[in-house]
N, CA, C and O atoms as a GROMACS GRO file, in nm:
protein
  656
    1MET      N    1  12.065  11.831  10.320
    1MET     CA    2  11.941  11.769  10.364
    1MET      C    3  11.825  11.803  10.273
    1MET      O    4  11.734  11.723  10.256
    2ALA      N    5  11.828  11.922  10.212
    2ALA     CA    6  11.719  11.963  10.125
    2ALA      C    7  11.707  11.869  10.005
    2ALA      O    8  11.596  11.843   9.958
    3GLU      N    9  11.821  11.818   9.954
    3GLU     CA   10  11.816  11.729   9.840
    3GLU      C   11  11.742  11.600   9.874
    3GLU      O   12  11.660  11.554   9.795
    4LYS      N   13  11.770  11.542   9.990
    4LYS     CA   14  11.702  11.419  10.030
    4LYS      C   15  11.554  11.443  10.049
    4LYS      O   16  11.471  11.364  10.004
    5SER      N   17  11.518  11.553  10.116
    5SER     CA   18  11.377  11.582  10.136
    5SER      C   19  11.310  11.614  10.003
    5SER      O   20  11.192  11.583   9.983
    6GLY      N   21  11.385  11.676   9.911
    6GLY     CA   22  11.330  11.706   9.779
    6GLY      C   23  11.303  11.580   9.700
    6GLY      O   24  11.199  11.568   9.635
    7LEU      N   25  11.395  11.487   9.705
    7LEU     CA   26  11.376  11.360   9.636
    7LEU      C   27  11.260  11.284   9.698
    7LEU      O   28  11.174  11.231   9.627
    8ASP      N   29  11.258  11.278   9.829
    8ASP     CA   30  11.150  11.210   9.900
    8ASP      C   31  11.015  11.272   9.867
    8ASP      O   32  10.918  11.202   9.839
    9MET      N   33  11.009  11.406   9.869
    9MET     CA   34  10.885  11.478   9.840
    9MET      C   35  10.840  11.451   9.696
    9MET      O   36  10.722  11.426   9.672
   10SER      N   37  10.931  11.456   9.602
   10SER     CA   38  10.893  11.439   9.461
   10SER      C   39  10.838  11.299   9.436
   10SER      O   40  10.740  11.283   9.362
   11ILE      N   41  10.898  11.198   9.495
   11ILE     CA   42  10.849  11.061   9.476
   11ILE      C   43  10.715  11.043   9.546
   11ILE      O   44  10.623  10.984   9.488
   12SER      N   45  10.702  11.091   9.668
   12SER     CA   46  10.576  11.077   9.741
   12SER      C   47  10.460  11.144   9.668
   12SER      O   48  10.353  11.086   9.654
   13VAL      N   49  10.484  11.265   9.623
   13VAL     CA   50  10.381  11.341   9.552
   13VAL      C   51  10.342  11.269   9.423
   13VAL      O   52  10.224  11.255   9.391
   14PHE      N   53  10.442  11.223   9.350
   14PHE     CA   54  10.416  11.158   9.222
   14PHE      C   55  10.334  11.031   9.239
   14PHE      O   56  10.242  11.006   9.161
   15VAL      N   57  10.366  10.950   9.337
   15VAL     CA   58  10.295  10.824   9.357
   15VAL      C   59  10.156  10.848   9.416
   15VAL      O   60  10.060  10.779   9.379
   16HIS      N   61  10.144  10.944   9.505
   16HIS     CA   62  10.017  10.967   9.575
   16HIS      C   63   9.908  11.026   9.485
   16HIS      O   64   9.792  10.989   9.498
   17TYR      N   65   9.945  11.114   9.395
   17TYR     CA   66   9.845  11.184   9.312
   17TYR      C   67   9.846  11.129   9.170
   17TYR      O   68   9.937  11.155   9.092
   18ARG      N   69   9.742  11.053   9.139
   18ARG     CA   70   9.733  10.991   9.006
   18ARG      C   71   9.711  11.094   8.896
   18ARG      O   72   9.731  11.064   8.778
   19GLU      N   73   9.669  11.214   8.934
   19GLU     CA   74   9.646  11.320   8.835
   19GLU      C   75   9.776  11.374   8.776
   19GLU      O   76   9.776  11.432   8.668
   20LEU      N   77   9.885  11.354   8.846
   20LEU     CA   78  10.013  11.409   8.801
   20LEU      C   79  10.074  11.316   8.696
   20LEU      O   80  10.103  11.200   8.723
   21ASN      N   81  10.094  11.370   8.578
   21ASN     CA   82  10.148  11.289   8.470
   21ASN      C   83  10.300  11.282   8.473
   21ASN      O   84  10.360  11.183   8.430
   22SER      N   85  10.363  11.388   8.523
   22SER     CA   86  10.508  11.382   8.539
   22SER      C   87  10.551  11.476   8.652
   22SER      O   88  10.487  11.577   8.681
   23VAL      N   89  10.662  11.438   8.713
   23VAL     CA   90  10.723  11.518   8.819
   23VAL      C   91  10.873  11.518   8.791
   23VAL      O   92  10.934  11.413   8.773
   24LYS      N   93  10.930  11.636   8.787
   24LYS     CA   94  11.074  11.647   8.761
   24LYS      C   95  11.137  11.720   8.879
   24LYS      O   96  11.100  11.833   8.911
   25TYR      N   97  11.233  11.654   8.942
   25TYR     CA   98  11.307  11.714   9.053
   25TYR      C   99  11.445  11.753   9.004
   25TYR      O  100  11.522  11.667   8.960
   26GLU      N  101  11.476  11.882   9.010
   26GLU     CA  102  11.606  11.933   8.967
   26GLU      C  103  11.683  11.972   9.094
   26GLU      O  104  11.664  12.080   9.148
   27ALA      N  105  11.770  11.882   9.138
   27ALA     CA  106  11.840  11.898   9.266
   27ALA      C  107  11.928  12.023   9.269
   27ALA      O  108  11.926  12.097   9.368
   28ALA      N  109  12.005  12.046   9.166
   28ALA     CA  110  12.098  12.159   9.166
   28ALA      C  111  12.025  12.292   9.178
   28ALA      O  112  12.075  12.385   9.241
   29GLU      N  113  11.907  12.302   9.117
   29GLU     CA  114  11.828  12.425   9.123
   29GLU      C  115  11.734  12.425   9.242
   29GLU      O  116  11.678  12.529   9.278
   30GLY      N  117  11.716  12.310   9.305
   30GLY     CA  118  11.627  12.300   9.419
   30GLY      C  119  11.481  12.323   9.383
   30GLY      O  120  11.407  12.384   9.460
   31ARG      N  121  11.440  12.274   9.267
   31ARG     CA  122  11.302  12.298   9.225
   31ARG      C  123  11.235  12.170   9.176
   31ARG      O  124  11.300  12.072   9.138
   32LEU      N  125  11.103  12.176   9.179
   32LEU     CA  126  11.019  12.066   9.135
   32LEU      C  127  10.926  12.118   9.026
   32LEU      O  128  10.869  12.227   9.039
   33LYS      N  129  10.911  12.041   8.919
   33LYS     CA  130  10.816  12.076   8.814
   33LYS      C  131  10.713  11.964   8.808
   33LYS      O  132  10.747  11.848   8.784
   34ILE      N  133  10.588  12.000   8.830
   34ILE     CA  134  10.477  11.905   8.828
   34ILE      C  135  10.395  11.933   8.702
   34ILE      O  136  10.362  12.048   8.674
   35GLU      N  137  10.363  11.828   8.627
   35GLU     CA  138  10.289  11.846   8.503
   35GLU      C  139  10.164  11.761   8.503
   35GLU      O  140  10.165  11.644   8.541
   36VAL      N  141  10.054  11.823   8.458
   36VAL     CA  142   9.924  11.757   8.449
   36VAL      C  143   9.875  11.771   8.306
   36VAL      O  144   9.892  11.876   8.244
   37ALA      N  145   9.814  11.665   8.252
   37ALA     CA  146   9.763  11.668   8.115
   37ALA      C  147   9.611  11.667   8.115
   37ALA      O  148   9.547  11.596   8.193
   38LEU      N  149   9.554  11.748   8.025
   38LEU     CA  150   9.410  11.756   8.007
   38LEU      C  151   9.376  11.713   7.865
   38LEU      O  152   9.448  11.745   7.771
   39ARG      N  153   9.265  11.641   7.851
   39ARG     CA  154   9.220  11.599   7.717
   39ARG      C  155   9.180  11.721   7.634
   39ARG      O  156   9.105  11.807   7.680
   40GLY      N  157   9.230  11.726   7.513
   40GLY     CA  158   9.189  11.831   7.420
   40GLY      C  159   9.253  11.965   7.446
   40GLY      O  160   9.337  11.981   7.535
   41LEU      N  161   9.211  12.061   7.366
   41LEU     CA  162   9.263  12.197   7.377
   41LEU      C  163   9.160  12.280   7.455
   41LEU      O  164   9.052  12.309   7.405
   42VAL      N  165   9.195  12.316   7.575
   42VAL     CA  166   9.106  12.390   7.663
   42VAL      C  167   9.110  12.538   7.625
   42VAL      O  168   9.216  12.591   7.590
   43ASP      N  169   8.994  12.603   7.632
   43ASP     CA  170   8.982  12.744   7.599
   43ASP      C  171   9.081  12.828   7.680
   43ASP      O  172   9.096  12.808   7.800
   44GLU      N  173   9.148  12.920   7.613
   44GLU     CA  174   9.252  13.000   7.677
   44GLU      C  175   9.197  13.085   7.793
   44GLU      O  176   9.265  13.104   7.893
   45LYS      N  177   9.075  13.134   7.779
   45LYS     CA  178   9.014  13.213   7.886
   45LYS      C  179   8.996  13.128   8.012
   45LYS      O  180   9.022  13.175   8.123
   46VAL      N  181   8.951  13.005   7.995
   46VAL     CA  182   8.933  12.913   8.108
   46VAL      C  183   9.067  12.884   8.175
   46VAL      O  184   9.076  12.882   8.298
   47LEU      N  185   9.169  12.862   8.095
   47LEU     CA  186   9.302  12.834   8.148
   47LEU      C  187   9.361  12.954   8.222
   47LEU      O  188   9.419  12.939   8.329
   48THR      N  189   9.344  13.073   8.165
   48THR     CA  190   9.394  13.194   8.229
   48THR      C  191   9.325  13.216   8.362
   48THR      O  192   9.389  13.253   8.461
   49GLU      N  193   9.193  13.195   8.366
   49GLU     CA  194   9.119  13.209   8.492
   49GLU      C  195   9.167  13.106   8.595
   49GLU      O  196   9.180  13.139   8.713
   50PHE      N  197   9.193  12.983   8.551
   50PHE     CA  198   9.243  12.880   8.642
   50PHE      C  199   9.380  12.919   8.698
   50PHE      O  200   9.403  12.908   8.818
   51VAL      N  201   9.469  12.965   8.612
   51VAL     CA  202   9.604  13.003   8.656
   51VAL      C  203   9.595  13.118   8.757
   51VAL      O  204   9.661  13.114   8.861
   52ASP      N  205   9.514  13.219   8.728
   52ASP     CA  206   9.499  13.332   8.819
   52ASP      C  207   9.441  13.288   8.954
   52ASP      O  208   9.491  13.327   9.059
   53LYS      N  209   9.336  13.208   8.948
   53LYS     CA  210   9.272  13.159   9.071
   53LYS      C  211   9.369  13.073   9.153
   53LYS      O  212   9.373  13.084   9.275
   54THR      N  213   9.446  12.990   9.085
   54THR     CA  214   9.541  12.903   9.153
   54THR      C  215   9.653  12.985   9.217
   54THR      O  216   9.690  12.961   9.332
   55LYS      N  217   9.706  13.080   9.144
   55LYS     CA  218   9.813  13.166   9.200
   55LYS      C  219   9.761  13.243   9.321
   55LYS      O  220   9.832  13.255   9.422
   56ASN      N  221   9.639  13.296   9.313
   56ASN     CA  222   9.581  13.369   9.426
   56ASN      C  223   9.560  13.277   9.546
   56ASN      O  224   9.587  13.316   9.660
   57SER      N  225   9.512  13.156   9.522
   57SER     CA  226   9.490  13.060   9.630
   57SER      C  227   9.621  13.018   9.695
   57SER      O  228   9.630  13.007   9.817
   58LEU      N  229   9.724  12.996   9.612
   58LEU     CA  230   9.855  12.960   9.666
   58LEU      C  231   9.914  13.076   9.746
   58LEU      O  232   9.975  13.055   9.851
   59TYR      N  233   9.896  13.198   9.697
   59TYR     CA  234   9.944  13.315   9.769
   59TYR      C  235   9.877  13.323   9.907
   59TYR      O  236   9.944  13.351  10.007
   60LEU      N  237   9.747  13.300   9.912
   60LEU     CA  238   9.675  13.299  10.040
   60LEU      C  239   9.726  13.187  10.129
   60LEU      O  240   9.746  13.207  10.249
   61TYR      N  241   9.748  13.069  10.072
   61TYR     CA  242   9.804  12.956  10.146
   61TYR      C  243   9.940  12.994  10.206
   61TYR      O  244   9.966  12.965  10.323
   62TYR      N  245  10.025  13.057  10.126
   62TYR     CA  246  10.158  13.097  10.174
   62TYR      C  247  10.146  13.195  10.291
   62TYR      O  248  10.218  13.184  10.390
   63ASN      N  249  10.055  13.291  10.277
   63ASN     CA  250  10.037  13.388  10.385
   63ASN      C  251   9.988  13.322  10.513
   63ASN      O  252  10.038  13.350  10.621
   64LEU      N  253   9.889  13.234  10.501
   64LEU     CA  254   9.835  13.166  10.619
   64LEU      C  255   9.937  13.072  10.682
   64LEU      O  256   9.940  13.056  10.804
   65SER      N  257  10.019  13.010  10.599
   65SER     CA  258  10.120  12.916  10.648
   65SER      C  259  10.252  12.984  10.685
   65SER      O  260  10.344  12.921  10.736
   66GLN      N  261  10.258  13.114  10.658
   66GLN     CA  262  10.380  13.192  10.680
   66GLN      C  263  10.499  13.131  10.606
   66GLN      O  264  10.608  13.114  10.662
   67VAL      N  265  10.476  13.098  10.480
   67VAL     CA  266  10.577  13.040  10.392
   67VAL      C  267  10.615  13.146  10.289
   67VAL      O  268  10.529  13.216  10.236
   68LYS      N  269  10.744  13.157  10.262
   68LYS     CA  270  10.792  13.252  10.162
   68LYS      C  271  10.870  13.175  10.055
   68LYS      O  272  10.992  13.163  10.062
   69PRO      N  273  10.797  13.123   9.954
   69PRO     CA  274  10.866  13.045   9.851
   69PRO      C  275  10.956  13.132   9.764
   69PRO      O  276  10.926  13.248   9.736
   70VAL      N  277  11.067  13.073   9.722
   70VAL     CA  278  11.158  13.140   9.629
   70VAL      C  279  11.098  13.133   9.489
   70VAL      O  280  11.109  13.228   9.412
   71LEU      N  281  11.034  13.021   9.457
   71LEU     CA  282  10.973  13.000   9.326
   71LEU      C  283  10.836  12.936   9.344
   71LEU      O  284  10.822  12.835   9.412
   72SER      N  285  10.737  12.995   9.283
   72SER     CA  286  10.603  12.937   9.277
   72SER      C  287  10.537  12.993   9.152
   72SER      O  288  10.510  13.112   9.144
   73ASP      N  289  10.512  12.906   9.056
   73ASP     CA  290  10.452  12.953   8.931
   73ASP      C  291  10.362  12.844   8.873
   73ASP      O  292  10.388  12.725   8.890
   74VAL      N  293  10.259  12.888   8.805
   74VAL     CA  294  10.167  12.798   8.736
   74VAL      C  295  10.153  12.852   8.594
   74VAL      O  296  10.133  12.971   8.573
   75GLU      N  297  10.164  12.762   8.497
   75GLU     CA  298  10.149  12.802   8.357
   75GLU      C  299  10.083  12.690   8.278
   75GLU      O  300  10.068  12.578   8.328
   76TYR      N  301  10.045  12.720   8.157
   76TYR     CA  302   9.985  12.618   8.070
   76TYR      C  303  10.041  12.629   7.930
   76TYR      O  304  10.093  12.732   7.889
   77THR      N  305  10.029  12.519   7.858
   77THR     CA  306  10.070  12.515   7.718
   77THR      C  307   9.987  12.406   7.649
   77THR      O  308   9.926  12.322   7.716
   78THR      N  309   9.985  12.408   7.518
   78THR     CA  310   9.917  12.303   7.444
   78THR      C  311  10.017  12.235   7.352
   78THR      O  312  10.105  12.298   7.293
   79GLN      N  313  10.002  12.102   7.342
   79GLN     CA  314  10.090  12.024   7.256
   79GLN      C  315  10.014  11.903   7.204
   79GLN      O  316   9.948  11.834   7.281
   80ALA      N  317  10.022  11.879   7.077
   80ALA     CA  318   9.968  11.758   7.015
   80ALA      C  319   9.824  11.727   7.058
   80ALA      O  320   9.791  11.612   7.087
   81GLY      N  321   9.740  11.829   7.062
   81GLY     CA  322   9.599  11.808   7.093
   81GLY      C  323   9.566  11.791   7.240
   81GLY      O  324   9.454  11.753   7.274
   82ILE      N  325   9.661  11.817   7.330
   82ILE     CA  326   9.633  11.812   7.474
   82ILE      C  327   9.679  11.943   7.538
   82ILE      O  328   9.759  12.017   7.480
   83THR      N  329   9.628  11.969   7.655
   83THR     CA  330   9.667  12.087   7.731
   83THR      C  331   9.749  12.043   7.851
   83THR      O  332   9.710  11.950   7.922
   84LEU      N  333   9.860  12.107   7.873
   84LEU     CA  334   9.947  12.076   7.986
   84LEU      C  335   9.946  12.193   8.084
   84LEU      O  336   9.961  12.308   8.045
   85ILE      N  337   9.927  12.161   8.211
   85ILE     CA  338   9.936  12.261   8.317
   85ILE      C  339  10.059  12.224   8.399
   85ILE      O  340  10.076  12.109   8.440
   86ARG      N  341  10.143  12.324   8.424
   86ARG     CA  342  10.268  12.301   8.496
   86ARG      C  343  10.273  12.387   8.622
   86ARG      O  344  10.237  12.505   8.621
   87PHE      N  345  10.317  12.324   8.730
   87PHE     CA  346  10.335  12.392   8.858
   87PHE      C  347  10.482  12.381   8.894
   87PHE      O  348  10.536  12.272   8.910
   88TYR      N  349  10.548  12.497   8.906
   88TYR     CA  350  10.689  12.503   8.940
   88TYR      C  351  10.701  12.552   9.084
   88TYR      O  352  10.634  12.647   9.125
   89ARG      N  353  10.788  12.485   9.160
   89ARG     CA  354  10.801  12.524   9.301
   89ARG      C  355  10.939  12.490   9.352
   89ARG      O  356  10.994  12.383   9.320
   90ASP      N  357  10.998  12.582   9.431
   90ASP     CA  358  11.123  12.547   9.497
   90ASP      C  359  11.091  12.444   9.604
   90ASP      O  360  10.984  12.448   9.665
   91ILE      N  361  11.181  12.353   9.626
   91ILE     CA  362  11.154  12.236   9.711
   91ILE      C  363  11.172  12.264   9.860
   91ILE      O  364  11.119  12.190   9.942
   92ASN      N  365  11.245  12.369   9.895
   92ASN     CA  366  11.282  12.392  10.035
   92ASN      C  367  11.164  12.408  10.129
   92ASN      O  368  11.169  12.361  10.242
   93SER      N  369  11.057  12.473  10.085
   93SER     CA  370  10.944  12.495  10.175
   93SER      C  371  10.815  12.431  10.123
   93SER      O  372  10.707  12.458  10.175
   94LEU      N  373  10.826  12.347  10.021
   94LEU     CA  374  10.708  12.281   9.964
   94LEU      C  375  10.654  12.176  10.061
   94LEU      O  376  10.730  12.103  10.125
   95SER      N  377  10.521  12.171  10.072
   95SER     CA  378  10.458  12.070  10.157
   95SER      C  379  10.355  11.992  10.074
   95SER      O  380  10.307  12.039   9.972
   96GLU      N  381  10.323  11.874  10.122
   96GLU     CA  382  10.223  11.794  10.053
   96GLU      C  383  10.087  11.862  10.056
   96GLU      O  384  10.008  11.845   9.963
   97SER      N  385  10.058  11.937  10.161
   97SER     CA  386   9.928  12.006  10.167
   97SER      C  387   9.917  12.112  10.057
   97SER      O  388   9.808  12.139  10.008
   98GLU      N  389  10.029  12.172  10.019
   98GLU     CA  390  10.030  12.267   9.908
   98GLU      C  391  10.001  12.196   9.776
   98GLU      O  392   9.923  12.246   9.694
   99VAL      N  393  10.063  12.082   9.756
   99VAL     CA  394  10.038  12.004   9.634
   99VAL      C  395   9.893  11.955   9.635
   99VAL      O  396   9.827  11.952   9.532
  100ASP      N  397   9.844  11.918   9.753
  100ASP     CA  398   9.706  11.876   9.767
  100ASP      C  399   9.610  11.988   9.724
  100ASP      O  400   9.512  11.962   9.654
  101LEU      N  401   9.638  12.111   9.766
  101LEU     CA  402   9.558  12.226   9.724
  101LEU      C  403   9.558  12.239   9.572
  101LEU      O  404   9.453  12.260   9.511
  102PHE      N  405   9.675  12.228   9.512
  102PHE     CA  406   9.686  12.237   9.365
  102PHE      C  407   9.602  12.129   9.297
  102PHE      O  408   9.530  12.157   9.202
  103VAL      N  409   9.611  12.006   9.346
  103VAL     CA  410   9.537  11.895   9.286
  103VAL      C  411   9.386  11.913   9.306
  103VAL      O  412   9.309  11.885   9.214
  104ILE      N  413   9.344  11.958   9.422
  104ILE     CA  414   9.201  11.983   9.447
  104ILE      C  415   9.149  12.089   9.350
  104ILE      O  416   9.038  12.076   9.298
  105MET      N  417   9.227  12.193   9.328
  105MET     CA  418   9.185  12.298   9.234
  105MET      C  419   9.176  12.243   9.092
  105MET      O  420   9.087  12.280   9.015
  106LEU      N  421   9.269  12.156   9.056
  106LEU     CA  422   9.263  12.091   8.924
  106LEU      C  423   9.135  12.009   8.911
  106LEU      O  424   9.065  12.018   8.810
  107ARG      N  425   9.106  11.929   9.013
  107ARG     CA  426   8.985  11.846   9.010
  107ARG      C  427   8.860  11.931   8.999
  107ARG      O  428   8.769  11.898   8.922
  108ASP      N  429   8.854  12.040   9.075
  108ASP     CA  430   8.736  12.128   9.072
  108ASP      C  431   8.716  12.188   8.933
  108ASP      O  432   8.602  12.199   8.887
  109SER      N  433   8.823  12.226   8.869
  109SER     CA  434   8.812  12.296   8.741
  109SER      C  435   8.807  12.204   8.619
  109SER      O  436   8.743  12.237   8.520
  110PHE      N  437   8.875  12.089   8.627
  110PHE     CA  438   8.892  12.008   8.506
  110PHE      C  439   8.869  11.859   8.528
  110PHE      O  440   8.930  11.776   8.461
  111SER      N  441   8.781  11.822   8.620
  111SER     CA  442   8.766  11.680   8.656
  111SER      C  443   8.737  11.590   8.535
  111SER      O  444   8.790  11.479   8.528
  112SER      N  445   8.656  11.637   8.442
  112SER     CA  446   8.621  11.552   8.326
  112SER      C  447   8.731  11.552   8.220
  112SER      O  448   8.728  11.469   8.128
  113LEU      N  449   8.827  11.642   8.230
  113LEU     CA  450   8.933  11.651   8.129
  113LEU      C  451   9.067  11.594   8.173
  113LEU      O  452   9.156  11.572   8.091
  114LEU      N  453   9.082  11.569   8.303
  114LEU     CA  454   9.210  11.519   8.354
  114LEU      C  455   9.243  11.382   8.296
  114LEU      O  456   9.160  11.291   8.297
  115ILE      N  457   9.363  11.368   8.248
  115ILE     CA  458   9.412  11.237   8.204
  115ILE      C  459   9.475  11.173   8.327
  115ILE      O  460   9.583  11.213   8.371
  116ILE      N  461   9.406  11.073   8.381
  116ILE     CA  462   9.444  11.013   8.508
  116ILE      C  463   9.485  10.869   8.489
  116ILE      O  464   9.423  10.794   8.414
  117ASP      N  465   9.591  10.831   8.558
  117ASP     CA  466   9.633  10.692   8.562
  117ASP      C  467   9.526  10.616   8.640
  117ASP      O  468   9.500  10.650   8.756
  118ASP      N  469   9.466  10.516   8.580
  118ASP     CA  470   9.354  10.446   8.646
  118ASP      C  471   9.396  10.323   8.726
  118ASP      O  472   9.313  10.237   8.755
  119THR      N  473   9.523  10.314   8.761
  119THR     CA  474   9.569  10.206   8.846
  119THR      C  475   9.519  10.229   8.988
  119THR      O  476   9.535  10.339   9.041
  120ASN      N  477   9.460  10.129   9.050
  120ASN     CA  478   9.404  10.145   9.184
  120ASN      C  479   9.469  10.054   9.287
  120ASN      O  480   9.414  10.039   9.396
  121ASP      N  481   9.580   9.994   9.258
  121ASP     CA  482   9.646   9.902   9.349
  121ASP      C  483   9.731   9.979   9.449
  121ASP      O  484   9.852   9.994   9.431
  122VAL      N  485   9.667  10.029   9.556
  122VAL     CA  486   9.734  10.113   9.654
  122VAL      C  487   9.846  10.038   9.726
  122VAL      O  488   9.952  10.095   9.749
  123ASP      N  489   9.824   9.911   9.762
  123ASP     CA  490   9.927   9.835   9.832
  123ASP      C  491  10.055   9.824   9.750
  123ASP      O  492  10.164   9.844   9.802
  124SER      N  493  10.040   9.791   9.622
  124SER     CA  494  10.160   9.778   9.540
  124SER      C  495  10.224   9.914   9.516
  124SER      O  496  10.346   9.923   9.502
  125GLU      N  497  10.144  10.022   9.511
  125GLU     CA  498  10.200  10.156   9.496
  125GLU      C  499  10.284  10.191   9.617
  125GLU      O  500  10.392  10.249   9.603
  126GLU      N  501  10.236  10.158   9.738
  126GLU     CA  502  10.312  10.188   9.859
  126GLU      C  503  10.443  10.109   9.862
  126GLU      O  504  10.548  10.164   9.898
  127ARG      N  505  10.438   9.982   9.826
  127ARG     CA  506  10.561   9.903   9.820
  127ARG      C  507  10.656   9.960   9.717
  127ARG      O  508  10.776   9.970   9.740
  128TYR      N  509  10.601   9.997   9.602
  128TYR     CA  510  10.680  10.053   9.492
  128TYR      C  511  10.745  10.184   9.535
  128TYR      O  512  10.861  10.210   9.504
  129THR      N  513  10.670  10.267   9.607
  129THR     CA  514  10.722  10.394   9.655
  129THR      C  515  10.840  10.372   9.749
  129THR      O  516  10.944  10.437   9.735
  130ARG      N  517  10.824  10.282   9.843
  130ARG     CA  518  10.933  10.254   9.938
  130ARG      C  519  11.056  10.203   9.865
  130ARG      O  520  11.168  10.243   9.897
  131GLU      N  521  11.036  10.115   9.768
  131GLU     CA  522  11.149  10.058   9.693
  131GLU      C  523  11.221  10.166   9.612
  131GLU      O  524  11.344  10.172   9.612
  132ILE      N  525  11.146  10.251   9.544
  132ILE     CA  526  11.206  10.360   9.465
  132ILE      C  527  11.286  10.452   9.556
  132ILE      O  528  11.401  10.484   9.528
  133LYS      N  529  11.223  10.494   9.667
  133LYS     CA  530  11.292  10.584   9.759
  133LYS      C  531  11.420  10.522   9.811
  133LYS      O  532  11.525  10.588   9.812
  134ARG      N  533  11.413  10.397   9.853
  134ARG     CA  534  11.531  10.331   9.907
  134ARG      C  535  11.643  10.326   9.804
  134ARG      O  536  11.758  10.360   9.834
  135ASN      N  537  11.611  10.284   9.682
  135ASN     CA  538  11.714  10.273   9.578
  135ASN      C  539  11.771  10.409   9.537
  135ASN      O  540  11.893  10.424   9.527
  136LEU      N  541  11.684  10.506   9.514
  136LEU     CA  542  11.732  10.636   9.470
  136LEU      C  543  11.810  10.707   9.580
  136LEU      O  544  11.913  10.769   9.553
  137LEU      N  545  11.761  10.700   9.702
  137LEU     CA  546  11.833  10.764   9.812
  137LEU      C  547  11.968  10.697   9.836
  137LEU      O  548  12.066  10.765   9.866
  138HIS      N  549  11.973  10.566   9.823
  138HIS     CA  550  12.100  10.495   9.840
  138HIS      C  551  12.199  10.538   9.731
  138HIS      O  552  12.315  10.569   9.761
  139ASN      N  553  12.154  10.540   9.606
  139ASN     CA  554  12.241  10.581   9.495
  139ASN      C  555  12.282  10.727   9.509
  139ASN      O  556  12.397  10.764   9.483
  140HIS      N  557  12.187  10.810   9.550
  140HIS     CA  558  12.213  10.953   9.564
  140HIS      C  559  12.312  10.978   9.679
  140HIS      O  560  12.401  11.063   9.667
  141LYS      N  561  12.296  10.904   9.787
  141LYS     CA  562  12.383  10.920   9.904
  141LYS      C  563  12.528  10.882   9.870
  141LYS      O  564  12.622  10.944   9.920
  142SER      N  565  12.546  10.782   9.786
  142SER     CA  566  12.681  10.737   9.752
  142SER      C  567  12.754  10.836   9.662
  142SER      O  568  12.876  10.830   9.650
  143ASP      N  569  12.681  10.929   9.598
  143ASP     CA  570  12.744  11.027   9.510
  143ASP      C  571  12.695  11.167   9.547
  143ASP      O  572  12.645  11.240   9.462
  144ILE      N  573  12.709  11.204   9.675
  144ILE     CA  574  12.655  11.329   9.728
  144ILE      C  575  12.722  11.453   9.668
  144ILE      O  576  12.665  11.561   9.673
  145THR      N  577  12.842  11.438   9.611
  145THR     CA  578  12.912  11.553   9.553
  145THR      C  579  12.853  11.594   9.419
  145THR      O  580  12.881  11.704   9.372
  146ASN      N  581  12.772  11.510   9.359
  146ASN     CA  582  12.715  11.539   9.229
  146ASN      C  583  12.562  11.539   9.239
  146ASN      O  584  12.500  11.433   9.230
  147PRO      N  585  12.498  11.657   9.259
  147PRO     CA  586  12.353  11.660   9.271
  147PRO      C  587  12.286  11.600   9.148
  147PRO      O  588  12.334  11.616   9.035
  148LYS      N  589  12.176  11.530   9.171
  148LYS     CA  590  12.108  11.459   9.062
  148LYS      C  591  11.974  11.524   9.031
  148LYS      O  592  11.914  11.591   9.115
  149ASN      N  593  11.929  11.502   8.910
  149ASN     CA  594  11.795  11.539   8.868
  149ASN      C  595  11.717  11.411   8.850
  149ASN      O  596  11.769  11.311   8.799
  150PHE      N  597  11.592  11.414   8.893
  150PHE     CA  598  11.507  11.297   8.879
  150PHE      C  599  11.382  11.337   8.803
  150PHE      O  600  11.330  11.447   8.818
  151PHE      N  601  11.335  11.245   8.720
  151PHE     CA  602  11.217  11.268   8.639
  151PHE      C  603  11.130  11.144   8.646
  151PHE      O  604  11.179  11.033   8.628
  152GLY      N  605  11.001  11.162   8.673
  152GLY     CA  606  10.909  11.050   8.677
  152GLY      C  607  10.788  11.079   8.591
  152GLY      O  608  10.743  11.193   8.582
  153TYR      N  609  10.736  10.975   8.526
  153TYR     CA  610  10.613  10.991   8.450
  153TYR      C  611  10.534  10.862   8.453
  153TYR      O  612  10.587  10.756   8.487
  154ARG      N  613  10.407  10.870   8.417
  154ARG     CA  614  10.317  10.756   8.416
  154ARG      C  615  10.282  10.719   8.273
  154ARG      O  616  10.268  10.805   8.186
  155ASP      N  617  10.268  10.589   8.249
  155ASP     CA  618  10.226  10.541   8.118
  155ASP      C  619  10.151  10.411   8.136
  155ASP      O  620  10.210  10.309   8.173
  156HIS      N  621  10.021  10.413   8.111
  156HIS     CA  622   9.936  10.294   8.119
  156HIS      C  623   9.952  10.217   8.249
  156HIS      O  624   9.972  10.095   8.249
  157GLY      N  625   9.944  10.289   8.362
  157GLY     CA  626   9.949  10.223   8.492
  157GLY      C  627  10.088  10.194   8.543
  157GLY      O  628  10.103  10.140   8.653
  158THR      N  629  10.191  10.228   8.467
  158THR     CA  630  10.328  10.202   8.512
  158THR      C  631  10.394  10.336   8.539
  158THR      O  632  10.383  10.430   8.461
  159MET      N  633  10.464  10.343   8.654
  159MET     CA  634  10.538  10.463   8.690
  159MET      C  635  10.685  10.442   8.656
  159MET      O  636  10.744  10.340   8.691
  160PHE      N  637  10.743  10.540   8.588
  160PHE     CA  638  10.884  10.536   8.552
  160PHE      C  639  10.954  10.649   8.623
  160PHE      O  640  10.906  10.762   8.621
  161VAL      N  641  11.065  10.620   8.687
  161VAL     CA  642  11.147  10.722   8.753
  161VAL      C  643  11.288  10.708   8.701
  161VAL      O  644  11.347  10.600   8.704
  162PHE      N  645  11.343  10.820   8.652
  162PHE     CA  646  11.476  10.819   8.594
  162PHE      C  647  11.568  10.912   8.672
  162PHE      O  648  11.527  11.018   8.719
  163ASP      N  649  11.692  10.871   8.684
  163ASP     CA  650  11.798  10.952   8.741
  163ASP      C  651  11.870  11.012   8.621
  163ASP      O  652  11.938  10.941   8.547
  164LYS      N  653  11.856  11.144   8.601
  164LYS     CA  654  11.916  11.208   8.482
  164LYS      C  655  12.060  11.239   8.504
  164LYS      O  656  12.126  11.293   8.416
   0.00000   0.00000   0.00000
């Protein structure tokens, strides 16, 4: 059951939050990797402070929610003139409110630097989400003996989801 909820969670989170540039669901490991891109190379001190503040806030969230995650990590890297922030989380106890907290913290710290998909067609996104979920869950259900990895990313208003 965790695999289905993990797939469902990864697709919902990816479609709902335009700030997320990619979401990778690794079924066999039971983890989700969320990636956000920032314009330019952000100062390392600012990034370190963001990571520390985010980890502390998530720790407080876990305590208040009485959640004990197996994996919860935030890190950053720079590539090709952009800064990437990655949030790793085991899928078993992940909630959308936790992802919401992460996204709110990103907005507070980097609103002018976030590379955001500017598509605003919510109705078509909802239809698209339902269609993706239905197709992937159907395919996944037919081959339950072989856990799948899923990867999604955004490019110029189009969402791509791959079954690896």
